[in-house]
C-alpha positions in Angstrom: -22.8 -17.2 16.6 -21.3 -17.4 20.1 -21.2 -13.7 21.0 -22.8 -10.4 20.4 -21.3 -6.9 20.1 -21.9 -6.4 23.8 -19.8 -9.4 24.8 -16.6 -7.3 25.0 -18.2 -4.5 26.9 -19.7 -7.0 29.4 -16.2 -8.3 30.1 -14.8 -4.9 31.1 -14.4 -3.8 34.7 -17.5 -1.9 36.0 -15.5 1.1 37.3 -16.1 4.4 35.5 -13.1 6.7 35.8 -13.5 10.4 35.1 -13.2 11.4 31.4 -9.7 12.3 30.3 -8.2 14.1 27.3 -7.4 12.3 24.1 -4.0 10.6 24.2 -4.3 9.7 27.9 -7.6 7.8 27.9 -7.2 5.3 30.8 -9.4 2.8 32.5 -11.1 -0.2 30.7 -11.8 0.7 27.1 -13.4 -1.3 24.3 -12.6 -0.9 20.6 -15.2 -1.2 17.9 -14.2 -1.7 14.3 -16.1 -1.5 11.0 -13.8 -2.6 8.2 -14.9 -2.1 4.6 -13.2 -2.4 1.3 -12.6 1.4 1.0 -12.6 2.6 4.6 -12.2 1.4 8.1 -13.9 3.2 11.0 -13.0 2.7 14.6 -14.3 4.0 18.0 -13.0 3.7 21.6 -15.7 3.6 24.3 -16.1 2.9 28.0 -18.3 0.1 29.3 -21.2 2.5 29.8 -21.1 3.5 26.1 -19.3 6.8 26.5 -17.4 7.6 23.4 -13.7 8.4 24.0 -12.3 8.7 20.5 -13.0 7.7 17.0 -11.3 7.8 13.6 -10.8 6.4 10.2 -8.0 4.5 8.3 -7.7 2.8 5.0 -10.1 0.0 4.1 -9.4 -3.8 4.3 -11.4 -7.0 4.0 -10.9 -10.7 4.8 -10.4 -11.2 1.0 -7.0 -9.6 1.3 -5.7 -12.8 2.9 -6.1 -14.7 -0.4 -3.1 -13.1 -2.1 0.5 -12.1 -1.1 -0.1 -8.5 -2.3 -3.3 -8.3 -0.3 -1.6 -9.5 2.8 0.9 -6.7 2.5 -1.9 -4.1 2.2 -3.6 -5.7 5.2 -0.5 -5.5 7.3 0.0 -1.8 6.4 -3.6 -1.0 7.2 -3.5 -2.7 10.6 -0.3 -0.9 11.4 -2.0 2.4 10.7 -5.0 1.3 12.7 -2.9 0.4 15.7 -0.9 3.7 15.6 -4.2 5.7 15.6 -5.8 3.7 18.4 -2.8 3.4 20.7 -2.1 7.1 20.3 -5.5 7.7 22.1 -5.5 5.0 24.7 -3.2 4.8 27.7 -1.0 1.7 28.0 -3.0 -1.2 29.2 -6.4 0.6 28.9 -7.6 -1.4 25.9 -9.4 -4.5 27.1 -11.1 -5.9 24.0 -12.1 -5.5 20.4 -15.3 -6.2 18.5 -14.7 -6.1 14.7 -17.1 -6.3 11.8 -15.0 -7.2 8.7 -16.2 -7.3 5.1 -15.8 -10.6 3.4 -15.4 -12.7 6.6 -17.4 -15.9 6.4 -17.2 -18.1 9.5 -15.8 -16.1 12.5 -14.0 -19.2 13.8 -12.8 -20.3 10.3 -9.3 -20.0 9.0 -9.7 -16.3 7.9 -11.2 -15.4 11.3 -8.3 -17.0 13.2 -5.7 -15.2 11.1 -7.4 -11.8 11.5 -7.7 -12.2 15.2 -4.0 -13.1 15.4 -2.9 -10.1 13.3 -5.1 -7.7 15.2 -3.8 -9.1 18.5 -0.2 -8.6 17.4 -0.8 -5.0 16.4 -2.9 -3.9 19.3 -1.2 -5.8 22.1 -4.2 -7.9 22.9 -4.7 -11.6 23.4 -6.6 -13.4 20.6 -9.3 -14.3 23.2 -10.0 -10.6 23.7 -10.9 -10.1 20.1 -14.3 -11.0 18.4 -14.3 -10.9 14.6 -17.5 -11.2 12.6 -18.8 -10.2 9.2 -20.0 -6.6 8.8 -23.5 -8.0 7.8 -23.7 -10.0 11.1 -22.6 -6.9 13.0 -25.3 -4.8 11.4 -27.9 -7.5 12.1 -26.9 -7.7 15.8 -27.3 -3.9 16.1 -31.0 -4.2 15.0 -32.3 -7.6 16.3 -32.0 -10.3 18.9 -31.4 -13.9 17.6 -34.5 -15.2 15.8 -36.2 -11.8 15.6 -35.9 -10.3 12.1 -34.3 -10.2 8.7 -31.8 -7.7 7.4 -31.6 -6.8 3.7 -28.5 -4.8 2.7 -28.3 -3.2 -0.8 -24.8 -2.2 -1.8 -22.2 -3.8 -4.1 -24.3 -6.9 -4.3 -27.5 -7.3 -2.3 -27.5 -9.5 0.8 -30.3 -10.8 3.0 -29.3 -12.1 6.5 -31.0 -13.8 9.4 -29.6 -15.2 12.7 -31.6 -17.9 14.4 -32.0 -18.5 18.1 -29.1 -20.9 18.0 -26.8 -18.1 16.7 -26.4 -19.6 13.2 -26.2 -17.0 10.4 -28.3 -17.6 7.3 -27.6 -15.4 4.3 -28.5 -15.1 0.7 -27.0 -13.0 -2.1 -23.8 -11.1 -1.8 -21.1 -12.5 -4.2 -23.6 -14.3 -6.4 -27.1 -14.1 -7.9 -29.1 -15.8 -5.2 -30.7 -12.5 -4.2 -29.1 -10.2 -6.6 -25.6 -8.9 -7.4 -26.5 -5.5 -8.8 -23.5 -3.2 -8.6 -20.9 -6.0 -8.3 -18.0 -6.4 -10.7 -19.6 -9.4 -12.6 -22.9 -7.5 -13.0 -21.1 -4.4 -14.4 -19.1 -6.6 -16.9 -22.3 -8.4 -18.1 -24.2 -5.1 -18.5 -21.3 -3.6 -20.4 -20.9 -6.5 -22.8 -24.6 -6.6 -23.4 -24.5 -2.9 -24.3 -21.5 -3.6 -26.6 -23.5 -6.3 -28.5 -26.6 -4.1 -28.8 -24.6 -1.2 -30.2 -22.8 -3.5 -32.6 -26.1 -4.9 -33.9 -27.4 -1.3 -34.5 -24.2 0.1 -35.9 -21.6 -2.5 -37.0 -18.2 -1.3 -36.1 -19.3 1.2 -33.4 -17.9 -1.0 -30.6 -14.3 -0.2 -31.7 -14.8 3.3 -30.4 -15.9 2.2 -26.9 -12.6 3.0 -25.3 -13.0 6.7 -25.9 -16.7 7.4 -26.6 -18.9 4.4 -26.3 -19.3 2.6 -23.0 -17.4 5.2 -20.9 -19.6 8.1 -22.0 -23.1 6.5 -22.5 -23.4 3.6 -20.2 -25.9 4.1 -17.4 -25.6 0.7 -16.0 -23.3 1.5 -13.1 -25.0 2.9 -10.0 -24.7 6.6 -9.2 -21.5 7.5 -7.6 -19.7 4.3 -8.5 -16.7 4.1 -10.9 -17.4 3.2 -14.5 -13.9 2.0 -15.3 -15.0 -1.7 -15.1 -17.5 -1.0 -17.9 -14.8 0.5 -20.1 -12.4 -2.4 -19.4 -15.1 -4.9 -20.1 -16.1 -3.2 -23.4 -12.6 -3.2 -24.7 -11.6 -6.6 -23.4 -12.6 -8.4 -26.7 -10.7 -5.9 -28.7 -7.6 -6.2 -26.5 -7.8 -10.0 -26.7 -8.0 -9.8 -30.5 -4.9 -7.6 -30.6 -3.0 -10.0 -28.3 -3.9 -12.9 -30.6 -2.3 -11.1 -33.6 -5.5 -10.0 -35.4 -5.4 -6.6 -37.1 -8.2 -4.1 -37.3 -8.1 -2.4 -40.7 -9.8 0.8 -41.6 -12.2 1.2 -44.4 -11.2 0.4 -48.0 -9.3 3.2 -49.7 -11.6 5.8 -51.2 -11.6 6.2 -54.9 -9.4 9.3 -54.6 -6.5 7.3 -53.1 -3.6 7.1 -55.4 -2.3 3.4 -55.8 1.4 2.9 -55.2 2.4 0.3 -57.8 1.8 2.0 -61.1 1.5 5.6 -62.4 -1.4 4.7 -64.6 -3.9 4.7 -61.7 -3.5 8.3 -60.7 -6.0 10.1 -58.5 -7.6 11.6 -61.6 -7.9 8.2 -63.4 -9.2 6.4 -60.2 -12.0 8.9 -59.8 -13.0 8.9 -63.5 -16.0 6.8 -64.6 -13.7 4.6 -66.6 -12.1 3.0 -63.5 -13.6 1.4 -60.5 -12.2 -0.4 -57.4 -13.1 -3.9 -56.3 -11.6 -6.7 -54.2 -9.6 -9.3 -56.0 -11.2 -12.6 -56.3 -8.5 -14.4 -54.3 -9.5 -12.5 -51.2 -13.2 -13.2 -51.6 -12.5 -16.9 -51.7 -10.5 -16.8 -48.5 -12.2 -18.0 -45.4 -9.4 -17.9 -42.8 -5.9 -16.6 -43.6 -6.0 -15.1 -47.2 -3.2 -15.1 -49.7 -1.4 -11.9 -50.6 -4.6 -10.3 -51.8 -4.7 -7.0 -53.5 -6.9 -4.2 -54.9 -7.4 -4.2 -58.6 -8.1 -1.2 -60.8 -10.4 -2.4 -63.6 -10.5 0.0 -66.6 -13.9 0.1 -68.4 -12.4 1.9 -71.3 -8.8 1.9 -72.6 -7.3 5.2 -71.8 -4.0 5.5 -69.9 -5.1 2.7 -67.5 -4.1 -0.2 -69.7 -2.4 -2.0 -66.9 -3.5 -3.2 -63.5 -2.6 -1.2 -60.5 -2.3 -3.0 -57.2 -2.5 -1.9 -53.6 -2.0 -4.4 -50.7 -5.2 -5.4 -49.0 -5.6 -5.2 -45.2 -5.9 -8.5 -43.4 -9.5 -9.9 -43.5 -9.3 -11.8 -40.2 -11.8 -9.3 -38.7 -13.0 -6.3 -40.7 -15.7 -4.4 -38.8 -16.5 -2.0 -41.6 -17.4 -3.1 -45.2 -15.4 -1.5 -48.0 -18.1 -1.6 -50.6 -20.2 -0.9 -52.6 -17.6 1.2 -54.4 -18.7 4.4 -56.1 -17.7 3.1 -59.5 -20.4 0.5 -59.7 -22.5 -2.1 -57.8 -20.7 -5.0 -56.0 -20.2 -8.2 -57.9 -21.6 -11.6 -57.0 -18.5 -12.8 -55.2 -18.4 -9.5 -53.3 -21.9 -10.0 -52.0 -21.1 -13.6 -51.0 -18.0 -12.5 -49.2 -20.0 -9.8 -47.3 -22.4 -12.4 -46.0 -19.5 -14.6 -44.8 -17.8 -11.6 -43.2 -20.8 -10.7 -41.1 -21.2 -14.3 -40.0 -17.5 -14.5 -39.1 -17.7 -11.2 -37.3 -20.6 -12.2 -35.0 -19.0 -15.6 -34.3 -15.7 -14.1 -33.3 -17.3 -11.3 -31.3 -19.4 -13.7 -29.2 -16.4 -16.0 -28.7 -14.2 -13.1 -27.5 -16.9 -11.8 -25.2 -17.3 -15.2 -23.7 -13.5 -15.5 -23.3 -13.4 -12.1 -21.6 -16.0 -13.2 -19.1 -14.3 -16.4 -18.4 -10.9 -14.6 -18.0 -12.5 -12.2 -15.5 -13.6 -15.2 -13.4 -10.5 -17.4 -13.8 -7.7 -17.5 -11.3 -4.2 -18.5 -12.1 -2.9 -21.9 -10.9 -0.9 -21.3 -7.8 0.6 -23.2 -4.9 -2.1 -23.9 -2.4 -0.8 -22.9 1.1 -2.6 -23.7 4.3 -2.6 -20.5 6.4 -5.0 -21.7 9.2 -2.2 -21.9 11.8 -0.7 -18.6 13.0 2.3 -18.8 15.4 2.2 -16.6 18.5 6.0 -16.5 18.5 6.6 -13.6 16.2 7.1 -9.8 16.2 7.8 -7.1 13.8 10.9 -7.2 11.5 11.7 -3.6 12.6 13.5 -3.8 15.9 15.4 -0.4 15.7 14.7 3.1 14.6 17.7 5.1 13.3 17.7 8.9 12.9 20.0 10.6 10.4 20.7 14.0 9.0 21.3 14.5 5.2 24.1 17.1 5.1 22.6 18.4 1.8 19.5 20.4 0.8 16.1 18.9 0.2 16.3 18.6 -3.6 19.6 16.9 -3.6 18.5 14.7 -0.7 15.5 13.5 -2.6 17.5 12.8 -5.6 20.2 10.8 -3.8 17.7 8.8 -1.7 15.5 7.9 -4.7 17.8 7.4 -7.6 21.0 5.4 -8.2 23.0 6.6 -5.2 22.8 3.2 -3.4 21.5 4.9 -0.3 17.9 5.2 0.9 15.7 5.7 3.9 12.2 4.9 4.8 11.3 8.5 5.5 12.7 12.0 4.6 11.6 15.0 6.6 11.9 18.4 4.8 13.1 21.4 6.8 11.1 24.4 5.5 8.2 24.0 5.2 8.3 20.8 7.3 6.9 17.8 5.4 7.3 14.1 5.7 7.9 11.9 2.7 7.9 8.1 2.7 10.4 6.7 0.3 10.6 3.0 1.2 7.8 0.7 2.5 8.3 -0.1 6.2 8.2 -3.8 5.4 11.2 -3.5 3.0 14.9 -3.0 3.7 16.3 0.6 3.2 20.0 1.3 2.8 20.7 3.8 5.5 22.8 2.3 8.3 25.8 0.8 6.5 28.3 -1.0 8.7 26.6 -0.8 12.1 26.5 -2.3 15.6 24.4 -2.0 18.7 24.2 -4.3 21.7 25.6 -7.3 19.8 23.4 -6.7 16.7 25.0 -6.0 13.4 23.8 -5.2 9.9 21.0 -3.1 11.3 19.6 -2.2 7.9 17.9 -5.6 8.0 16.1 -4.8 11.3 15.5 -1.1 11.4 13.6 1.8 10.0 15.5 4.9 8.9 14.5 8.6 9.1 16.6 11.1 7.2 16.2 14.7 8.4 17.1 17.5 5.9 19.9 19.4 7.8 23.2 20.8 6.5 25.2 19.1 9.3 28.3 21.0 10.3 30.6 23.6 8.9 34.3 23.7 9.5 35.4 27.1 11.0 38.7 28.4 12.6 36.9 27.8 16.0 36.1 24.2 15.0 33.0 22.5 13.7 29.7 24.4 14.0 26.6 22.3 13.7 23.3 23.6 12.2 20.2 23.8 14.4 16.9 22.0 13.5 13.7 24.0 13.0 11.2 23.3 15.8 8.4 22.5 13.3 10.7 19.8 11.7 11.4 18.3 15.1 7.7 18.3 15.9 7.0 16.2 12.8 9.9 13.9 13.6 8.5 13.2 17.0 5.0 12.5 15.6 6.6 10.2 13.0 8.6 8.3 15.6 5.6 7.8 17.8 3.6 6.3 14.9 6.5 4.0 13.9 7.1 2.8 17.4 3.4 2.1 17.9 3.2 0.1 14.6 6.3 -2.1 15.3 6.6 -2.2 19.0 10.1 -0.8 19.1 11.7 -0.5 22.5 12.8 2.9 23.8 16.5 1.9 24.1 16.5 1.1 20.4 15.6 4.6 19.2 19.1 5.6 18.1 21.1 8.0 16.1 23.4 7.0 13.2 26.4 7.9 15.3 25.2 5.5 18.1 25.5 2.5 15.7 28.6 3.8 13.9 30.6 6.0 16.3 33.5 7.9 14.8 32.4 7.0 11.3 29.2 9.0 11.6 28.2 12.1 13.5 24.5 12.4 12.6 22.1 13.6 13.8 24.7 15.6 15.7 24.7 17.6 19.0 22.0 20.0 17.8 19.4 17.2 17.6 17.2 17.6 20.7 17.1 14.1 22.2 15.7 15.6 25.4 12.5 16.5 23.5 12.1 12.9 22.5 12.4 12.0 26.2 9.8 14.7 27.1 7.5 13.1 24.5 7.8 9.7 26.3 9.8 8.0 23.5 13.2 7.5 25.3 14.5 7.4 28.8 16.7 10.2 30.3 19.2 10.3 33.1 17.8 11.4 36.5 19.3 14.9 36.9 19.3 14.7 40.7 21.4 11.4 40.6 23.7 12.9 38.0 24.4 15.9 40.2 25.2 13.8 43.2 27.5 11.5 41.3 29.3 14.5 39.6 30.0 16.0 43.0 31.6 12.8 44.1 33.8 12.5 41.0 34.9 16.1 41.3 36.8 15.3 44.6 37.5 11.6 44.0 39.5 10.2 41.0 37.6 9.8 37.8 37.3 6.1 36.8 39.9 4.7 34.4 39.5 3.8 30.7 38.7 0.2 31.6 35.6 1.4 33.6 34.5 3.7 30.8 34.9 1.0 28.1 32.9 -1.5 30.0 30.1 0.9 30.8 29.8 2.1 27.2 29.7 -1.5 26.0 27.0 -2.2 28.6 24.8 0.5 27.0 25.2 -1.0 23.5 28.1 0.9 21.9 30.8 -1.0 20.0 33.7 -0.1 22.3 37.2 -1.5 22.2 38.3 -3.2 25.5 41.9 -2.1 25.4 42.1 -0.5 28.8 43.5 2.7 27.3 42.0 6.0 26.1 42.6 5.4 22.5 41.1 7.1 19.5 38.2 4.6 19.1 37.3 5.0 22.8 37.3 8.8 22.5 35.0 8.6 19.5 32.5 6.5 21.5 32.7 8.8 24.5 32.1 11.8 22.2 29.0 10.2 20.7 27.7 9.5 24.2 28.3 13.1 25.2 26.6 14.4 22.0 23.3 12.8 23.2 23.4 13.5 27.0 25.7 16.6 27.2 25.7 18.2 23.7 27.4 21.4 25.0 30.7 19.6 25.4 31.6 16.5 23.4 35.4 16.5 23.4 35.6 12.8 24.2 37.5 13.4 27.5 36.9 11.2 30.6 35.8 14.0 32.9 33.7 14.0 36.1 30.3 15.0 34.5 30.7 12.3 31.8 31.5 9.7 34.4 28.5 10.7 36.5 26.2 10.5 33.4 27.6 7.2 32.4 27.1 5.7 35.9 23.5 6.9 36.1 22.7 5.6 32.6 24.0 2.2 33.4 22.6 1.8 36.9 19.1 0.3 37.4 16.7 3.1 38.4 19.0 5.8 37.0 17.0 6.4 33.8 13.6 8.2 34.0 10.8 7.8 31.5 7.5 9.6 31.2 5.8 6.3 30.7 7.2 3.0 29.4 6.5 2.1 25.8 4.4 -1.0 25.4 7.3 -2.9 24.0 9.5 -2.1 27.0 7.5 -4.4 29.3 7.0 -7.2 26.8 9.5 -10.2 26.5 11.2 -10.2 23.2 13.4 -12.6 21.4 17.0 -11.7 21.1 17.8 -10.1 17.8 
């Protein structure tokens, strides 16, 4: 082992800035990470050990790298982790990470390199600033120096660990029986099946009730506080396997009061009389594998009304856990006794075979294409390059129905108005259908590269005085700002790519409308905003000088990113783009006219140094490939 948990802290600058509030923690910070299968804990600290912030996100382990579904879960968890951490640390404050990760073998092996690359991508660090190790090695380092002592960990599988003076980790146990695997999945399955066999020996047929009453309610094998579902699954696995193989599980033989179906002679009264008894037909008793069309036979001892035989179809004898005899009408015959012996032998053989098959199936892995994932490219970023904000025009119930059922429209998130609540409808790694025909800065088909947020809002109402747009509740806007911050942190979206639906489809769409408070997003540090002093100076100039012509407006709007016709005239399409620009930066008047204030705003927005931002987003200062 080449480093210890203090390696990152030692590399930090020695200065100790004064403590700051959460969300603005600056100076050199180190991040500690304890990743387990059910929970991941993190902590930000200064080089002197002062704790700045801490928190928890969902669990992950190195084993998630083995499957495609696991890698999706891992990506989502790391995105949540990055959002939580970066919301506490100031830009550039994070200098290193020391991570203890469950299931990680060699820190410099393929899994370790992949995890370092993924963590570096999400946290904005270089892979060399990240140290990954197993959680057991981390715990050992917290207690000993190399060569000093032994650590025994008892959890889901017991593990003993020792690190020698050369830094080599020696371990026993864990996922195997070297030291003990009590509490692990295999151990639970073995104990459950052993209990099944013991119960079956004591009470033949009792194991068929294990799903509802047996293992689930009586097993004490699982440790306190752990789930017992694996025991139930293991106990019913042989039964499920038998069903999938086409074997039937018949109930007991019909009681003597059952009325046969083939002949009226064997009535309930006759079947229960001393003159008539039930027995298996001889053909069934001779069968060893698949029997012929066997039947029950009513044998009259005297000759009353039962002069003919009455037949009732037998259940399949492939497996019959409960014996149907001796019948009350008399002792079993010789062939019945012989068949009972064969049945018990067959039952035990098949039960053991199925139990062994269930254990093997639990350990088996399907044959799949072997892919080498040891090499991770540094030339990548998130699929999500844009964030698009919409309003729904309809109420919450209708919005939820349209966005989740067959309306061919969806969004990643829906924000309810009253009470404000955020719903995730589409995974961020998948494409939602929210943008339609769209364009921004040369990029088209923005559904494939964006995350969409739908805000429940009625939009506008047509009145004699014109359109009247509905306001947004402040609580709803607060939740939208929090959500935008998290998404931007997860995906590294640039501030100039946080847009409204009308920005990417001017004229065709008006949402989120002039009532959406873009200035509050600027105050929250999410987007840039025109410098009011520069706007005032430019406006004074344009009030006495001629306002620029349509060619100037069209070029400046296209420079921002709008899809603008370059016709040189103030046509309808150009007016719609100007109106969209005004909705964002001058929502009180969005007529689409080329006036002095609009010209001043447009010049400031397109001039270097004209836009002010509270603090640049991390992605604003990073080189990114063209979309």
